[in-house]
Each structure stands twice: as structure tokens, then as C-alpha cells.
C-alpha positions in Angstrom: 107.3 95.3 222.8 109.0 92.4 221.0 107.3 89.9 223.4 103.9 91.4 222.5 104.7 90.8 218.8 105.7 87.3 219.6 102.4 86.5 221.3 100.2 87.5 218.4 100.7 84.1 216.6 101.2 85.8 213.3 104.1 83.9 211.8 106.9 84.2 211.1 107.5 87.4 213.2 108.5 85.6 216.4 111.9 86.8 217.6 112.2 87.8 221.2 114.6 90.8 221.0 115.9 92.2 224.3 118.5 94.8 223.4 118.3 98.0 225.4 117.0 99.7 222.3 114.0 97.3 222.1 113.4 97.3 225.9 113.2 101.1 225.7 110.9 101.1 222.7 107.7 101.9 224.6 109.4 104.4 226.9 111.1 106.1 224.0 107.8 106.4 222.2 106.2 108.1 225.2 109.2 110.4 225.7 109.4 111.3 222.1 105.7 112.1 221.7 105.8 114.3 224.9 108.9 116.3 223.7 107.5 118.9 221.4 110.6 120.5 220.0 113.5 118.1 220.8 115.2 116.1 218.1 116.6 112.9 219.5 118.6 111.7 216.5 122.4 111.5 216.1 125.1 110.3 218.4 126.6 113.2 220.4 129.5 112.1 222.6 132.3 113.5 224.8 135.4 112.4 223.0 137.2 112.1 226.4 134.7 110.2 228.5 132.7 108.6 225.7 129.5 109.7 227.4 126.7 110.0 224.9 124.0 112.6 225.1 121.4 111.3 222.6 120.1 108.0 221.4 121.9 106.9 218.2 120.6 106.5 214.7 121.4 102.8 214.9 119.2 102.4 217.9 116.4 104.3 216.2 116.8 102.0 213.1 116.5 98.9 215.2 113.3 100.2 216.9 111.9 100.9 213.4 112.1 97.2 212.7 110.0 96.5 215.8 107.6 99.2 214.6 107.4 97.4 211.2 106.7 94.1 213.0 103.9 95.9 215.0 102.5 97.3 211.8 102.6 93.8 210.1 100.7 92.4 213.0 98.0 95.2 212.8 97.7 95.1 209.0 97.8 91.3 208.6 99.4 91.5 205.2 102.7 92.4 203.4 103.8 96.0 204.0 104.1 98.4 201.1 105.9 101.8 201.0 102.5 103.4 201.0 101.6 101.5 204.2 104.7 103.0 205.9 104.1 106.5 204.7 100.4 106.5 205.5 101.1 105.2 209.0 103.0 108.3 209.9 100.2 110.0 211.9 102.2 111.0 214.9 105.7 112.5 215.6 107.0 109.1 216.7 105.4 107.3 213.7 107.0 109.9 211.4 110.4 109.1 213.0 109.9 105.4 212.6 108.5 105.8 209.1 111.6 107.8 208.0 113.9 105.1 209.3 111.8 102.2 207.9 111.8 103.7 204.4 115.5 104.2 204.6 116.0 100.5 205.4 113.3 99.3 203.1 115.6 97.8 200.4 118.0 96.3 203.0 115.1 94.6 204.8 113.4 93.4 201.6 114.3 90.2 199.9 113.7 89.6 196.2 110.3 88.1 195.4 108.3 88.1 192.2 104.8 87.9 190.8 105.1 85.3 188.0 102.7 86.4 185.3 104.3 84.7 182.2 103.9 81.0 182.7 106.9 78.7 182.3 109.1 81.3 180.7 108.2 83.8 183.4 107.6 86.5 180.8 106.3 89.6 182.4 107.5 88.7 185.9 108.0 91.7 188.1 109.5 92.2 191.5 107.1 92.8 194.4 108.0 96.0 196.3 106.8 94.8 199.7 108.1 93.7 203.1 106.8 90.3 204.2 106.7 88.8 207.6 109.7 86.7 206.7 111.7 89.8 205.7 111.0 91.4 209.1 111.6 88.2 210.9 115.0 87.7 209.3 116.0 91.3 210.2 114.9 90.8 213.8 117.0 87.6 213.9 120.0 89.5 212.6 119.5 92.1 215.3 119.2 89.3 217.9 122.4 87.8 216.8 124.1 91.1 217.2 122.6 91.4 220.7 123.9 88.0 221.7 127.4 89.0 220.8 127.1 92.4 222.3 125.7 90.9 225.6 129.1 89.2 226.0 131.1 92.4 225.8 128.6 94.9 227.3 130.1 94.7 230.8 133.4 95.9 229.2 131.8 99.1 228.1 129.3 99.7 230.9 130.1 102.6 233.3 131.6 104.4 230.4 134.2 101.6 229.7 135.5 101.2 233.2 136.3 97.5 233.0 137.7 97.9 229.5 140.1 100.5 230.7 141.3 98.2 233.5 142.0 95.3 231.2 143.1 96.9 228.0 146.7 97.1 226.9 148.5 98.4 223.8 148.6 95.6 221.2 150.5 96.7 218.2 149.3 100.3 218.5 145.7 99.3 219.4 144.3 99.8 222.9 142.5 96.5 223.2 141.9 93.2 225.0 143.0 89.8 224.0 142.8 86.3 225.4 146.0 86.6 227.4 144.8 89.8 229.0 141.8 88.0 230.4 143.9 85.0 231.5 146.4 87.3 233.3 143.5 89.2 235.0 142.0 86.0 236.3 145.3 84.8 237.6 146.1 88.1 239.3 142.6 88.3 240.8 142.8 84.7 242.1 146.2 85.6 243.8 144.7 88.7 245.4 141.6 86.9 246.6 143.7 84.1 248.1 145.2 86.8 250.4 141.8 88.2 251.3 141.9 91.0 248.7 140.6 91.4 245.2 141.4 93.3 242.0 137.9 93.2 240.5 134.4 93.3 241.9 132.3 90.1 241.7 130.4 91.5 238.7 133.6 92.4 236.9 135.1 89.0 237.7 132.0 87.3 236.3 132.3 89.3 233.1 136.0 88.4 232.8 135.3 84.7 233.3 132.5 84.7 230.7 134.7 86.4 228.1 137.5 84.0 228.9 135.3 80.9 228.6 133.5 82.1 225.5 136.6 83.3 223.7 136.6 81.7 220.2 132.8 81.2 220.1 130.8 82.3 217.1 129.5 85.3 218.9 132.9 86.4 220.0 134.4 85.8 216.5 131.8 88.3 215.1 133.2 90.9 217.5 136.9 90.3 217.2 139.6 91.7 214.9 140.1 89.1 212.2 143.8 88.4 211.8 145.3 85.3 210.2 142.6 82.9 208.9 138.9 82.8 209.9 139.3 81.4 213.5 139.7 83.5 216.6 143.1 82.8 218.0 144.4 83.8 221.4 145.9 86.9 219.9 142.6 88.1 218.4 141.7 91.5 219.9 138.6 93.3 221.1 138.4 97.1 221.0 135.7 99.7 220.4 136.3 99.7 216.7 136.1 95.9 216.2 133.1 95.5 218.4 131.3 98.4 216.7 131.9 96.9 213.3 131.0 93.3 214.4 127.8 94.5 216.1 126.8 96.7 213.2 127.1 100.0 215.0 127.8 103.1 213.0 130.4 104.3 215.4 132.2 103.2 218.6 130.3 105.9 220.6 127.0 104.0 219.9 128.3 101.1 222.0 127.9 103.4 225.0 124.2 104.0 224.2 123.5 100.2 224.3 125.9 99.4 227.2 125.0 102.3 229.4 121.2 102.4 228.9 119.2 102.2 232.1 115.7 103.0 233.5 115.0 106.6 232.7 118.0 106.9 230.4 116.0 108.1 227.4 114.0 110.5 229.4 117.1 112.0 231.0 119.0 112.4 227.7 116.0 113.9 226.0 115.6 116.3 228.8 119.3 117.2 228.6 119.0 117.7 224.8 115.9 119.8 225.2 117.6 121.9 227.9 120.6 122.4 225.6 118.4 123.3 222.7 116.4 125.8 224.8 119.7 127.4 226.0 120.8 127.5 222.3 117.6 129.3 221.3 118.0 131.8 224.1 121.6 132.5 223.1 120.5 132.9 219.5 117.7 135.3 220.5 120.1 137.3 222.5 122.6 137.4 219.6 119.7 138.7 217.4 118.9 141.4 220.0 122.5 142.4 220.2 122.7 142.6 216.4 119.5 144.8 216.2 120.8 147.0 218.9 124.2 147.4 217.3 122.6 148.2 213.9 120.3 150.8 215.4 123.2 152.3 217.3 125.5 152.4 214.2 122.7 154.0 212.2 122.0 156.6 214.9 125.8 157.3 215.2 126.1 158.1 211.5 124.3 161.4 212.1 124.2 164.1 214.8 121.5 166.5 215.9 122.7 170.1 216.0 122.4 171.9 219.3 121.9 175.6 219.7 125.1 177.6 219.1 127.0 174.7 217.5 129.1 174.9 214.3 131.2 172.1 212.8 134.1 172.5 215.3 131.8 172.2 218.3 130.1 169.2 216.7 133.4 167.5 216.0 134.7 168.2 219.6 131.4 166.9 221.1 131.4 163.7 219.0 135.1 162.9 219.6 134.8 163.5 223.3 131.8 161.2 223.5 133.4 158.4 221.4 136.8 158.5 223.0 135.9 159.4 226.5 138.4 162.2 226.8 139.1 165.7 225.5 140.4 165.4 221.9 143.5 167.2 220.5 142.7 170.3 218.7 144.3 169.0 215.5 141.9 166.1 215.6 139.0 168.4 216.0 140.0 170.5 213.0 140.4 167.4 210.8 137.1 165.9 211.9 135.3 169.2 211.6 136.5 169.6 208.0 135.3 166.0 207.2 131.9 166.7 208.7 131.5 170.0 206.7 132.5 168.3 203.5 130.0 165.4 204.0 127.2 168.0 204.4 128.1 170.1 201.4 130.2 172.8 203.1 133.8 173.9 203.3 134.9 174.5 206.9 137.6 177.0 205.8 135.0 179.2 204.1 132.1 178.5 206.3 130.9 181.5 208.2 129.5 180.4 211.6 127.8 183.8 212.0 125.5 183.0 209.1 124.4 180.1 211.1 123.7 177.8 208.1 123.4 175.0 210.6 120.1 175.2 212.6 119.3 173.7 216.0 117.6 170.3 215.6 119.1 169.8 212.1 120.5 166.3 211.4 124.0 166.3 209.9 126.1 163.3 208.7 129.2 162.9 210.7 130.6 159.5 209.6 131.2 157.9 206.2 130.4 154.4 204.8 133.9 153.2 205.6 133.3 154.0 209.3 129.9 152.3 209.1 131.5 149.2 207.6 134.1 149.0 210.4 131.5 149.3 213.1 129.5 146.5 211.6 132.6 144.4 211.4 133.4 145.1 215.1 129.8 144.2 215.9 130.0 140.9 214.0 133.2 139.8 215.7 131.8 140.7 219.1 128.6 138.7 218.5 130.4 135.8 217.0 132.6 135.6 220.1 129.5 135.6 222.2 128.0 132.7 220.2 131.2 130.7 220.3 131.4 131.0 224.1 127.7 130.1 224.7 126.4 127.9 222.0 126.5 124.1 222.0 127.5 123.8 218.3 126.9 120.1 218.0 123.3 120.2 219.2 122.7 123.3 217.1 123.9 121.4 214.0 121.5 118.5 214.7 118.7 121.0 215.3 119.3 122.8 212.0 119.4 119.5 210.2 116.1 118.6 211.8 117.5 115.5 213.6 
């Protein structure tokens, strides 16, 4: 996509950006447009393995700059906020528009319409993005890429090489110059005996880092200690690289370092599958809630059968609810409560009069019983949700991300 922009001959947007986020631009656009209900925003990672399940906000923001460059090419003039808002005709454009507007001020550089002659009276700032603004931002992203390219092999395969090289340096699990030197020396010794400690690809990455240590790109990604220069004791870890390469979090390094063909399609499919499962779980919880509410409402009353008085009703209900024959003392107590709830006194009630008629509905439980049953239902359904919902994906869905 960036190469297409470069070939349009519209100056000065000319930077060839090759980060995974930019290389995935067209594919991401296609996947996003074809995914009707899946939000693909927000970094979602496994804190143990570091595997990331969705594309990060930072990657989306970088793609939005390419989107602006494409828009600049098509419009042939400076871009206003209205141009960005009016360009949101599809789902993907809406996503890019949101990100572009969020970055508008950080991309824009001050420029003025001078309307007041020598004294510049009446000068006002132009609220537009020029080609130079976009070009400068693309160059900043490219500088980040150059630095990240050096350390990407450390974090590929979910940080496999980083884990091999890293040591505890003053409480930080990180890599310094001496770690690289020791790794080269140990690998050389192993190879001289027909063995090896690192694969050829890993050894090449180690050699590159070792030779580039102290370069401007590496200094951007190292932990600044004494002075401004990168000494042999400067360190690289997830936090320093994330900060130096302008990632919002260390997890986002994995998105860039582990991107591959089909990566976006796979992660979007996983996210969609998880969202669909979440929706099914929520629908089931709603069904359970409705069913419980109906059951509680139904259980509040009892339909009188032929020949039944309050004692027989109490005995029938207690047997049904407890699954066993109730004690007679319990029957008497419950019978008295049922009679009272329906305007009778069990002790003065004459069953021969048959004030209760077959088919009549009588209240058998009070509001306190109803409240306790609702509480039991809420706890049971919440346990079901806790066991079956992916809370992180649900949170992103509810926030529309």
C-alpha cells in the first residue's frame, strides 16, 4: 500500500513503510469489511505466553496514517477534518476515520493564513493536514520500524530467542551487550565441536544486534542509564523496546514481531468465534433467568386439588420441594402460614365447610422466600457466566472496540 502511494508522484508523501502493520493493510481492510460483527480493536494477550489475540490500537493508528496518505493522493489537496469524516463510507473507513481524527492534532504541524500584512493581524491557524504532515509522520513510523527490525527476532515465536538470552540485570529480565558477546562465544565453542546452541537464524540475529549495539536505532530502543550514549551495560527488554518504538504496551510488540500471512484473518476469526460463543452464553443466561423467574412466580402459588385443606397442601408442597416426607411439626407450621397468607386461621378453619375449592389458587410463600429464590438464581447464573464467558472479549465488545 505504501509503495502504491510512493508511485503516485504526489510530493512529499514518499516514504516506503514496510512494518507488518503496513504490509497487512490491504488484507486487514478486506478481512475487516468481511467481518460483520467482529471488533478488532484492543490488545488482548495471554499474560503467560504473551500471545496476542487481536490487532493492537497502535497498529490500527499506523494504518490510519497510510489511509490518510491514500486520501491525500485521491483528494490532491490538504485534508480537513470534514474530509476525514465524510470519507467514512464503509466499516473500514469508519475505523480509519476514528483513528485519524484521534491523531489529527499530533500529525498536524502549525501553519497560518497570514491576513494582516506585516503585523500579521488577523492571522489564523489552518486546521488541515498537509502532505508534509503526513510524510513526516510516515518517516517517524519508518524510523520506529528500522529500530524494531533489529530486535524483532528477539520477540518472534513469542519471545523464544529473548528467553534464551535474557538474564536478571538489577531486577530486570533483559539483554545487554555482554549477554550477546557471551552467547556468540558459547555458540562458537559449540560449533567448533560440531554442535550449536542457536539456529542459523538466531545466530544471525545475535550477530546483528552485537554489531549494531550503540547505533542510533538501538539507542532508541535501549534503557537510558548514565548519559545519552548506549554503553555496554545498556539493556533491552519488553518495556524499553515498547517505549522506544512507541508501542502502547509490551504486548503490542508481539503483534508486530509475530505477524505472518493470514495472521489477521486467523485472529479475527478467533475473535469472532469467541464473540459468538459469548453471545450464545449470554442468550443461555437470559433463558435461564426467564425460566427461573417463571418458576419462582409459579411456585409462589398452589392450585388446590379436590379434598385438600391447608395441611394437605403444606404436606404436598414440602414433600415436592424437599424430596422427602416432611416432619408433622413442619407441616403444621407451614399450614398455619399458608392459611394466614390467604386470610384464614388454621386453628379455627373448618375443613368440612370446604372454603377452599378445587382449582382455586392460594399463595403459599411470602416475599422473603421470593427474594431468596431470586438471589439463589442470580448466584447460579453468575457462576455459569464466570465459567463460560471470555470477559476480556466481552468488555471490548461492550465498548464497541
